[in-house]
N, C-alpha and C positions, 0 to 999 in steps of 0.2 A: 287193305282194310286199316283202317285207324285203329293206333294202340291208346286202348280207354284206360285212364289213368284216375287215381283217387286221391286230393289232399287231404292226408290225417294230420289233426294236430291232438296234441296231449295237452287237455284242459285241467286234468285232478292228477294230484299226485298218486304214484304206484306206492307208497309207503304203507303197509297194513291191509296190502292187497293179497290174494293167494299169489302161490307162487308161479299158477299156470296163467293167470292173468299177467301177472310182472312178465312173463316169458312170452306171453303174447305181442305186448305193448314192444319190448325190446327187440322181438323179431321183426316187427314194423320199422325197426330202426327208430324209436322212439325213446328217447334218454332223459330229457328236462320237460318240465312245465312251460307250455306256451312254444315246443319246437314242433315246427311241422315239416313233414315229409311227403313227396308222392309216391306212392306205392302203383303198381299196375293193377289191374282190376280183375281177378283172378278167384278163384272160388277159394283157394288156399288162405289169401288175403283177405279176402272176404270171412271167412272163419275166422282170423284172427281179431278182425275189427268188430266180428260180433261178441267173441269173450269180454274185450274191453271197452263195450259200447258206452256204459256209464263215464268211463274216463275220456273218451275220443270225442272230438267233432271233426265230423266228414263231408269232405265239401265234393261235386262228381259224382257222375255215373250214376244218377237217380237217386243216389244214397240219401237216406233219410238223417238228419245232423240232429243232436242232442238236444238243441232250443225247440228244433220242432216236434220232438216227441215231447215234450214237457206240456206242448202248448204257449209257449210265450211268443 
């Protein structure tokens, strides 16, 4: 079985966000704006992505990215 992965990019700043949102972004390995990381598609990573979805752009795995949610 192929290992599925998601490309996650931080598109907005973590400044002023709740600590749990900041921790979720850091847990995904995101430190700077426009930094991208590839993470495995697991329920744990999906939960962290869902917590900070308003700050992230997600590609792959049938995920809905930020622009698609806004109807752009």
